[in-house]
Biopython code that builds the backbone (N, CA, C, O; Angstrom):
import numpy as np
from Bio.PDB.StructureBuilder import StructureBuilder

atoms = [
    (1, "MET", "N", (136.557, -165.543, -95.356)),
    (1, "MET", "CA", (136.777, -164.373, -96.192)),
    (1, "MET", "C", (136.667, -164.777, -97.659)),
    (1, "MET", "O", (137.175, -165.826, -98.056)),
    (2, "THR", "N", (136.012, -163.956, -98.455)),
    (2, "THR", "CA", (135.826, -164.233, -99.872)),
    (2, "THR", "C", (136.865, -163.461, -100.679)),
    (2, "THR", "O", (137.038, -162.257, -100.491)),
    (3, "ALA", "N", (137.547, -164.154, -101.570)),
    (3, "ALA", "CA", (138.533, -163.498, -102.436)),
    (3, "ALA", "C", (137.808, -162.637, -103.461)),
    (3, "ALA", "O", (136.724, -162.985, -103.928)),
    (4, "GLU", "N", (138.418, -161.516, -103.802)),
    (4, "GLU", "CA", (137.831, -160.651, -104.818)),
    (4, "GLU", "C", (137.907, -161.332, -106.174)),
    (4, "GLU", "O", (138.907, -161.969, -106.506)),
    (5, "ARG", "N", (136.865, -161.197, -106.935)),
    (5, "ARG", "CA", (136.810, -161.823, -108.255)),
    (5, "ARG", "C", (137.585, -161.006, -109.266)),
    (5, "ARG", "O", (137.681, -159.785, -109.148)),
    (6, "ILE", "N", (138.136, -161.680, -110.256)),
    (6, "ILE", "CA", (138.815, -161.029, -111.370)),
    (6, "ILE", "C", (137.871, -161.062, -112.559)),
    (6, "ILE", "O", (137.396, -162.128, -112.951)),
    (7, "TRP", "N", (137.595, -159.890, -113.135)),
    (7, "TRP", "CA", (136.658, -159.758, -114.244)),
    (7, "TRP", "C", (137.411, -159.506, -115.538)),
    (7, "TRP", "O", (138.371, -158.737, -115.570)),
    (8, "ARG", "N", (136.965, -160.168, -116.614)),
    (8, "ARG", "CA", (137.551, -159.979, -117.960)),
    (8, "ARG", "C", (136.481, -159.467, -118.895)),
    (8, "ARG", "O", (135.348, -159.949, -118.871)),
    (9, "LYS", "N", (136.832, -158.481, -119.729)),
    (9, "LYS", "CA", (135.898, -157.982, -120.737)),
    (9, "LYS", "C", (135.923, -158.893, -121.953)),
    (9, "LYS", "O", (136.936, -159.523, -122.256)),
    (10, "SER", "N", (134.812, -158.948, -122.630)),
    (10, "SER", "CA", (134.713, -159.724, -123.857)),
    (10, "SER", "C", (135.635, -159.139, -124.918)),
    (10, "SER", "O", (135.662, -157.924, -125.116)),
    (11, "THR", "N", (136.386, -159.988, -125.597)),
    (11, "THR", "CA", (137.248, -159.518, -126.682)),
    (11, "THR", "C", (136.420, -159.098, -127.892)),
    (11, "THR", "O", (136.926, -158.385, -128.758)),
    (12, "TYR", "N", (135.174, -159.518, -127.972)),
    (12, "TYR", "CA", (134.298, -159.147, -129.078)),
    (12, "TYR", "C", (133.732, -157.742, -128.926)),
    (12, "TYR", "O", (133.166, -157.205, -129.878)),
    (13, "SER", "N", (133.871, -157.139, -127.756)),
    (13, "SER", "CA", (133.305, -155.808, -127.554)),
    (13, "SER", "C", (134.156, -154.724, -128.189)),
    (13, "SER", "O", (133.643, -153.657, -128.525)),
    (14, "GLY", "N", (135.442, -154.977, -128.359)),
    (14, "GLY", "CA", (136.325, -153.977, -128.953)),
    (14, "GLY", "C", (136.470, -152.774, -128.043)),
    (14, "GLY", "O", (136.096, -152.822, -126.871)),
    (15, "ASP", "N", (136.999, -151.723, -128.568)),
    (15, "ASP", "CA", (137.157, -150.480, -127.820)),
    (15, "ASP", "C", (136.088, -149.493, -128.257)),
    (15, "ASP", "O", (136.385, -148.495, -128.914)),
    (16, "THR", "N", (134.868, -149.770, -127.899)),
    (16, "THR", "CA", (133.767, -148.919, -128.321)),
    (16, "THR", "C", (133.705, -147.661, -127.472)),
    (16, "THR", "O", (134.068, -147.678, -126.296)),
    (17, "ALA", "N", (133.249, -146.582, -128.062)),
    (17, "ALA", "CA", (133.129, -145.323, -127.343)),
    (17, "ALA", "C", (132.107, -145.417, -126.217)),
    (17, "ALA", "O", (132.259, -144.779, -125.175)),
    (18, "SER", "N", (131.061, -146.219, -126.433)),
    (18, "SER", "CA", (130.016, -146.337, -125.413)),
    (18, "SER", "C", (130.415, -147.257, -124.275)),
    (18, "SER", "O", (129.788, -147.244, -123.216)),
    (19, "GLY", "N", (131.450, -148.055, -124.483)),
    (19, "GLY", "CA", (131.884, -148.981, -123.435)),
    (19, "GLY", "C", (130.960, -150.165, -123.262)),
    (19, "GLY", "O", (131.023, -150.860, -122.248)),
    (20, "SER", "N", (130.094, -150.405, -124.248)),
    (20, "SER", "CA", (129.119, -151.486, -124.148)),
    (20, "SER", "C", (129.791, -152.846, -124.273)),
    (20, "SER", "O", (130.327, -153.186, -125.327)),
    (21, "CYS", "N", (129.761, -153.599, -123.226)),
    (21, "CYS", "CA", (130.248, -154.968, -123.303)),
    (21, "CYS", "C", (129.881, -155.723, -122.036)),
    (21, "CYS", "O", (129.352, -155.155, -121.081)),
    (22, "VAL", "N", (130.165, -156.978, -122.052)),
    (22, "VAL", "CA", (129.952, -157.808, -120.879)),
    (22, "VAL", "C", (131.303, -158.215, -120.314)),
    (22, "VAL", "O", (132.315, -158.212, -121.015)),
    (23, "GLU", "N", (131.299, -158.563, -119.046)),
    (23, "GLU", "CA", (132.486, -159.070, -118.380)),
    (23, "GLU", "C", (132.143, -160.415, -117.762)),
    (23, "GLU", "O", (130.998, -160.662, -117.381)),
    (24, "VAL", "N", (133.135, -161.275, -117.666)),
    (24, "VAL", "CA", (132.943, -162.584, -117.064)),
    (24, "VAL", "C", (134.010, -162.810, -116.010)),
    (24, "VAL", "O", (135.150, -162.368, -116.153)),
    (25, "SER", "N", (133.624, -163.503, -114.953)),
    (25, "SER", "CA", (134.549, -163.882, -113.893)),
    (25, "SER", "C", (134.399, -165.380, -113.666)),
    (25, "SER", "O", (133.316, -165.870, -113.346)),
    (26, "LEU", "N", (135.501, -166.094, -113.836)),
    (26, "LEU", "CA", (135.482, -167.544, -113.673)),
    (26, "LEU", "C", (136.215, -167.915, -112.394)),
    (26, "LEU", "O", (137.361, -167.519, -112.180)),
    (27, "SER", "N", (135.544, -168.674, -111.557)),
    (27, "SER", "CA", (136.126, -169.142, -110.299)),
    (27, "SER", "C", (135.482, -170.494, -110.030)),
    (27, "SER", "O", (135.556, -171.391, -110.869)),
    (28, "ALA", "N", (134.858, -170.648, -108.881)),
    (28, "ALA", "CA", (134.132, -171.881, -108.591)),
    (28, "ALA", "C", (132.838, -171.943, -109.403)),
    (28, "ALA", "O", (132.215, -172.997, -109.532)),
    (29, "ASP", "N", (132.449, -170.783, -109.950)),
    (29, "ASP", "CA", (131.296, -170.684, -110.834)),
    (29, "ASP", "C", (131.641, -169.648, -111.908)),
    (29, "ASP", "O", (132.758, -169.132, -111.941)),
    (30, "ALA", "N", (130.691, -169.350, -112.773)),
    (30, "ALA", "CA", (130.889, -168.328, -113.797)),
    (30, "ALA", "C", (129.873, -167.227, -113.545)),
    (30, "ALA", "O", (128.687, -167.494, -113.352)),
    (31, "ARG", "N", (130.348, -165.986, -113.547)),
    (31, "ARG", "CA", (129.455, -164.846, -113.355)),
    (31, "ARG", "C", (129.638, -163.871, -114.506)),
    (31, "ARG", "O", (130.744, -163.667, -115.007)),
    (32, "VAL", "N", (128.522, -163.274, -114.913)),
    (32, "VAL", "CA", (128.516, -162.363, -116.048)),
    (32, "VAL", "C", (127.828, -161.071, -115.612)),
    (32, "VAL", "O", (126.804, -161.099, -114.929)),
    (33, "ARG", "N", (128.415, -159.924, -116.021)),
    (33, "ARG", "CA", (127.816, -158.635, -115.684)),
    (33, "ARG", "C", (128.000, -157.648, -116.832)),
    (33, "ARG", "O", (128.807, -157.863, -117.736)),
    (34, "ASP", "N", (127.238, -156.571, -116.773)),
    (34, "ASP", "CA", (127.350, -155.463, -117.723)),
    (34, "ASP", "C", (128.490, -154.577, -117.242)),
    (34, "ASP", "O", (128.480, -154.131, -116.095)),
    (35, "SER", "N", (129.467, -154.316, -118.094)),
    (35, "SER", "CA", (130.628, -153.529, -117.675)),
    (35, "SER", "C", (130.266, -152.090, -117.325)),
    (35, "SER", "O", (130.977, -151.449, -116.551)),
    (36, "LYS", "N", (129.177, -151.574, -117.877)),
    (36, "LYS", "CA", (128.755, -150.204, -117.573)),
    (36, "LYS", "C", (128.080, -150.110, -116.215)),
    (36, "LYS", "O", (127.949, -149.016, -115.666)),
    (37, "ALA", "N", (127.652, -151.232, -115.670)),
    (37, "ALA", "CA", (126.971, -151.266, -114.373)),
    (37, "ALA", "C", (127.622, -152.332, -113.503)),
    (37, "ALA", "O", (126.964, -153.264, -113.040)),
    (38, "ALA", "N", (128.922, -152.180, -113.289)),
    (38, "ALA", "CA", (129.692, -153.207, -112.573)),
    (38, "ALA", "C", (129.162, -153.495, -111.173)),
    (38, "ALA", "O", (129.355, -154.596, -110.657)),
    (39, "GLY", "N", (128.511, -152.546, -110.565)),
    (39, "GLY", "CA", (127.947, -152.761, -109.236)),
    (39, "GLY", "C", (126.524, -153.271, -109.267)),
    (39, "GLY", "O", (125.897, -153.435, -108.221)),
    (40, "GLY", "N", (126.007, -153.523, -110.461)),
    (40, "GLY", "CA", (124.620, -153.958, -110.609)),
    (40, "GLY", "C", (124.450, -155.461, -110.533)),
    (40, "GLY", "O", (125.249, -156.172, -109.923)),
    (41, "ASP", "N", (123.395, -155.922, -111.162)),
    (41, "ASP", "CA", (123.049, -157.342, -111.140)),
    (41, "ASP", "C", (124.104, -158.184, -111.849)),
    (41, "ASP", "O", (124.779, -157.729, -112.772)),
    (42, "VAL", "N", (124.223, -159.421, -111.389)),
    (42, "VAL", "CA", (125.184, -160.381, -111.936)),
    (42, "VAL", "C", (124.450, -161.689, -112.204)),
    (42, "VAL", "O", (123.674, -162.153, -111.367)),
    (43, "LEU", "N", (124.694, -162.282, -113.367)),
    (43, "LEU", "CA", (124.160, -163.610, -113.668)),
    (43, "LEU", "C", (125.181, -164.641, -113.226)),
    (43, "LEU", "O", (126.373, -164.480, -113.489)),
    (44, "ALA", "N", (124.739, -165.692, -112.561)),
    (44, "ALA", "CA", (125.646, -166.744, -112.094)),
    (44, "ALA", "C", (125.279, -168.071, -112.750)),
    (44, "ALA", "O", (124.104, -168.421, -112.864)),
    (45, "PHE", "N", (126.303, -168.799, -113.176)),
    (45, "PHE", "CA", (126.128, -170.094, -113.839)),
    (45, "PHE", "C", (127.061, -171.113, -113.205)),
    (45, "PHE", "O", (128.137, -170.763, -112.721)),
    (46, "SER", "N", (126.649, -172.366, -113.210)),
    (46, "SER", "CA", (127.564, -173.433, -112.787)),
    (46, "SER", "C", (128.653, -173.568, -113.848)),
    (46, "SER", "O", (128.476, -173.127, -114.983)),
    (47, "VAL", "N", (129.766, -174.173, -113.482)),
    (47, "VAL", "CA", (130.857, -174.370, -114.432)),
    (47, "VAL", "C", (130.383, -175.199, -115.620)),
    (47, "VAL", "O", (130.721, -174.888, -116.762)),
    (48, "SER", "N", (129.606, -176.246, -115.368)),
    (48, "SER", "CA", (129.152, -177.104, -116.470)),
    (48, "SER", "C", (128.188, -176.351, -117.393)),
    (48, "SER", "O", (128.233, -176.542, -118.609)),
    (49, "ALA", "N", (127.331, -175.512, -116.846)),
    (49, "ALA", "CA", (126.424, -174.727, -117.680)),
    (49, "ALA", "C", (127.202, -173.712, -118.513)),
    (49, "ALA", "O", (126.879, -173.499, -119.682)),
    (50, "TRP", "N", (128.222, -173.085, -117.931)),
    (50, "TRP", "CA", (129.047, -172.120, -118.668)),
    (50, "TRP", "C", (129.778, -172.804, -119.815)),
    (50, "TRP", "O", (129.821, -172.285, -120.930)),
    (51, "ARG", "N", (130.355, -173.977, -119.537)),
    (51, "ARG", "CA", (131.058, -174.725, -120.602)),
    (51, "ARG", "C", (130.118, -175.069, -121.743)),
    (51, "ARG", "O", (130.484, -174.944, -122.911)),
    (52, "ALA", "N", (128.908, -175.502, -121.411)),
    (52, "ALA", "CA", (127.926, -175.846, -122.441)),
    (52, "ALA", "C", (127.584, -174.618, -123.278)),
    (52, "ALA", "O", (127.458, -174.721, -124.498)),
    (53, "PHE", "N", (127.433, -173.457, -122.640)),
    (53, "PHE", "CA", (127.155, -172.219, -123.366)),
    (53, "PHE", "C", (128.298, -171.884, -124.315)),
    (53, "PHE", "O", (128.063, -171.590, -125.487)),
    (54, "VAL", "N", (129.529, -171.926, -123.822)),
    (54, "VAL", "CA", (130.699, -171.581, -124.647)),
    (54, "VAL", "C", (130.811, -172.514, -125.840)),
    (54, "VAL", "O", (131.090, -172.063, -126.951)),
    (55, "VAL", "N", (130.599, -173.803, -125.630)),
    (55, "VAL", "CA", (130.657, -174.774, -126.723)),
    (55, "VAL", "C", (129.571, -174.478, -127.763)),
    (55, "VAL", "O", (129.807, -174.602, -128.965)),
    (56, "SER", "N", (128.390, -174.089, -127.296)),
    (56, "SER", "CA", (127.286, -173.861, -128.231)),
    (56, "SER", "C", (127.466, -172.609, -129.080)),
    (56, "SER", "O", (126.922, -172.540, -130.182)),
    (57, "VAL", "N", (128.212, -171.618, -128.599)),
    (57, "VAL", "CA", (128.393, -170.386, -129.372)),
    (57, "VAL", "C", (129.727, -170.354, -130.117)),
    (57, "VAL", "O", (129.963, -169.452, -130.921)),
    (58, "ALA", "N", (130.585, -171.311, -129.862)),
    (58, "ALA", "CA", (131.906, -171.321, -130.524)),
    (58, "ALA", "C", (131.820, -171.841, -131.936)),
    (58, "ALA", "O", (132.835, -171.915, -132.630)),
]
sb = StructureBuilder()
sb.init_structure("model")
sb.init_model(0)
sb.init_chain("A")
sb.init_seg("    ")
for serial, (resi, resn, name, xyz) in enumerate(atoms, 1):
    if name == "N":
        sb.init_residue(resn, " ", resi, " ")
    sb.init_atom(name, np.array(xyz, "f"), 0.0, 1.0, " ", f" {name:<3s}", serial, name[0])
structure = sb.get_structure()
């Protein structure tokens, strides 16, 4: 059985009227999705690739 993922919205998105933002779920990997299309496509990254991305944009 697969546990349900917990999704967090980007703090940089603010409370926009359009709801435009991304969400991330961190578990054994990192997944990113569009919050307006939560049932749509999801990008998946390894933990090491996600860490490298976060370091590069911080």
